[in-house]
N, C-alpha and C positions, 0 to 999 in steps of 0.2 A: 967564902961566902957571897962574894958575887956571883960566882957561877951557881951557887944553890938558887939565888934570888932571879937570876935569868930563867932558869929551868920552871921554876914556880911560875912566872909570869906566861911562859910558852903554855905551860899544861891548863893555865886559866883561859888563856885565848882560845886554846883548841876547844875546851869545853864550851864555851860561849858560842863558838861557831856551831859545834855540833847540835846544841840546845835551841838555836835561833828559832826553830819552828817547833819548841816544846813547851808546852803550857800546863803540863800535869805530873810534873815531878818525877818519882820514883817509877810511875806506869808509863811513863815517855809518851804523853798523848800528843799525838801528830796530827795537823790539820793539812789535808792535800787536796789542791784544786784539781778539778777536772770536770770538762762537759763534752757534749756530743751532739753532733747534727740529727735532728729527727724530720725525716721526711714526710710528707703528706699522708702516705700510707703508714706511718708508726713506726718505722724501721731505723734504728739509731746507726750512725756513722762515726767514728771516732779518727777520720783522718786528718791530716794535718793541713790538707787544701780541700777546701768545700767549694764546688763550682755550683753557680745557683743563676737562674734568669732574674731580670728586672721584675721587681714587686710592682702592684698595681693592677687595674683592670679597666678594660672598656667593654661592656656586655649590655644587653638588652634588659630591662627592668622583669621582664619576664620568665628570663632564663632559669631554669630549674636546677641548673649545675652551680656548684659551690666557686666561689671566686678565691683565688690565690693571693692570699693576705702578707706574702713574706716568709720568711723560714722560721723554724722553730729550732732553739737551743738548748738541750736538756742539761740541767745543772746535775753533776756526777760528784761534786765536792764532798768530803766525808771525813770524819774523824776517825783515826785508827789509835792502837796503843803498841808498845813493843813486841807483843806477840802477833801483831797484824790483826787482831780482831777489831772490827768497826765498833764506834761507840754512838750511842744514841744521844747525841750533843746537837744544838742548833749550829748552822753555818751561815756566817753573815757574809753576804756576797756584794761584790762591785764589778760591774761590765763596763769595758771600754770599746769603743769602734773607731778605728784610725784609718784615714784614706792614706795609702802607703805612696801615693803620688807626691802629695806635698806636706805630709805628715799631719795632718789635719784632724782634729779630734771632731767627729760627726754624730756621736752620739753616746750616751752614758746610761746606766740602768743599776738599780738595786734590787730588782726582781729576782726571785728564784731562778726561773726560766725566762729566757730572752726571746722576745719575738723581734725579729729585726725585718724592717723594711729598707731596702735599698733601691734608689731610682736611678743612679748614675754609673756608668760602666767603670769597670777598674777592677785593682785589687784592695782589699782591707784586711787591716790586722785587728781580730776579736780577741780580746784579752780578759781572762777572768781573774779578779783578785780575789783572796779569802782572807777573814779577819775572825778573831775569836768573839767578838762584840760588835756592836754599833759605835761604842766608844773608842775601840780601837781603831775602826774604819774612819774615824773622824781625825784622830791624832797620831797614828802610828804606820809604820810600813806593813804591809801585808804580810800574813805568816806564809802563803804560798801564792803562786800564781801559774796561769797557762794559758797558751795564746795558739791560735789557728789563722791561717790565710783563707779568706773567703774572696773568691773571684766572681765578679757579677758580669755574665756575658748575654749577648741579644741574638745568639743563634737559635735557629729551629729547622726541624728536619721537614721537608716537603712530603706529606702523607697522600695528598690526592689534588688533581686538577682534573674539573670536568666543565662541559657545557651543556647547559640543560636543553637549550634551543638554538641552532645556527641559524642566524639570520645575516645576510649581505648589508643590512641596513647599518650605517655607521656616520660617525660625526665627521669622519674624513670623507673627502670628495672622491671616490674610487672610480671614476668616470670609465676607466677601462676594465674594470672588472666585471665580467659576463656571468649575471646572476644564474644564468642557465646552465653553465657548464661546472663540473665538478672543480674541488679545490683541494690542495695539501693544507692541512690546518696545523699550527704549532704556537707554542707560548715561549716567548722570550723575557727574562727578567736581569735588567741591569742595574749597577749599582747607583746611577743617576742618568740623566739626559746627556750630560757632558760626555760621558764614555761612550755612548751611543755614536755621537756626532764625531768622535775621534776614530771611530771604527774600531773599539776595544771589543774583545770577546764578551759575551754576556757572562753574568755569574750563573744563569742557568738557561739552559734552552731544552724544551721538553722533545721527546720522540714525536716524528710527524706521524698524524693521521692523513693519509692518503686516499683520493679520490672520494671526496664528501661532498654532498649537495646542500645546497641551502634548504632549511627544513629539517635537518637530521636532528636528532634527538639522543640524548645521555650519551654524550661523546665522553669518553675517560683517557686521559693521557696515561701510558706509561711512565714511572718515575723512577730513574736510575737509583740502586740501593743507596742509603746513607746520604743522599743529596741534602744540603743543607744551604740555608741563605738568612739573611738578618730577618729580624722580625717586622712585621708591618707596622706595627706599634713602634713609633720612632721615639727612643728615649732622650733624655736631657742633652747629652752630649755625643749624640751619634751623628756622623755625615751621611748615613745611607738614605738616600731618598727612594731608592727602588723603584725605576722605571718598569713598569709591567704591560707587557702588549699582546694581544692576540691577532696573530698575524695568521693571513692565507697567501698561498703561492698559487699562481695559475700563469701558464705558458712562460715559466721563468722568471715572472716578475712578482715581486711580493708587496702584498698590500696589508696596512693595520686597520681591522676593523675597531677595535676599542683598546683604550689604555688608560692608566689613572691619572693622565694629565688633561685630559678634555673636560670641560666644564660640564658638557651635556652627559657624562657617563656617571651614573649614580654610584657611590662607592659606601658600602656598608662594612664595618669591621667589628668583630666581636674577637676579644683577646683577653687574656687573663684569668681564665675560669678553667678548673680541673675536669679531666676525664672522670667516667663513673667510678672507676677503681682507683682514683687518685695518683695515677702513675705517671701522668703525663699532664703538661700545662698546655691548653688547646688555643687554637686560633684559628679563625675564617675570616677571609676577605672575599667580598663578592661586589665585582663590577658589573653593572646592569645598563643597557641600552636598548629601549624598546622590548622586545619580546627575549632578549638574548640576555643571559647572565654567565659570566666566567667566575668559576668558584674555586678559590685555592684555599685549601686546609693544611696547616703546617704545626706541629707540636714540639714540645721541648720535654725531653725524657729524664725523669729526676734521678738521682742516685739509686741505685737499685742493689 
């Protein structure tokens, strides 16, 4: 008799485990969690790791392009029954976003689709919980859940670097620079001024344009393929200061014409707006002094 009692308890326990996500009796209605990342072009990605840029924007008021307002995650949760057919029932959701560095909850939402804006670099766990009703969401464990990792990065690909008009006028007192003789021109970008002072190699050094005279126009630097650096728009927890220099070399001596540290150089930054086909997040930095402007364009390519 004791053996039969144990068997009955085992069968009962197994049935409870099997039906813990079952609210539909004999039809075996099952609630399944699910969501996907929706890129700005409207393409869905179900990857377990989603890599995204920092949210937010710095742009002109009259810019006709759309600002990037964070990532969209599309709800794909659904009811099914034993034969696998979807049922037309409402699904009640709850979203949580957790910073994996310190296991800190940074966002919750009960919306059907989630619009996620994150301004700090790092990895986050995005979890979707599904409930049969609002009442269950308040008092009971979820019937199902699913999670993905979201990594926020600050990397940009260099698209182009150009000078509209080359002038030897400079906030630096380059007394030995002969304005009547040609120079070799190049751009250097360092992580910060400290690394320059320590003699470390730059994050990026453009190819050299040789034999250029003052007054040259529409200079374009060739960019090595897949060259990336940090965004010029510095996020909250980034240590990248990005010292940017326009340099010329003459008779073996290097002279800096302009950089992004000198107060007399006007800096103009546009960041956080979408390309016309919504495939990239664009950024433009312009450093101007007198008639001359150094223009650097970078972009982030969304998942394709």
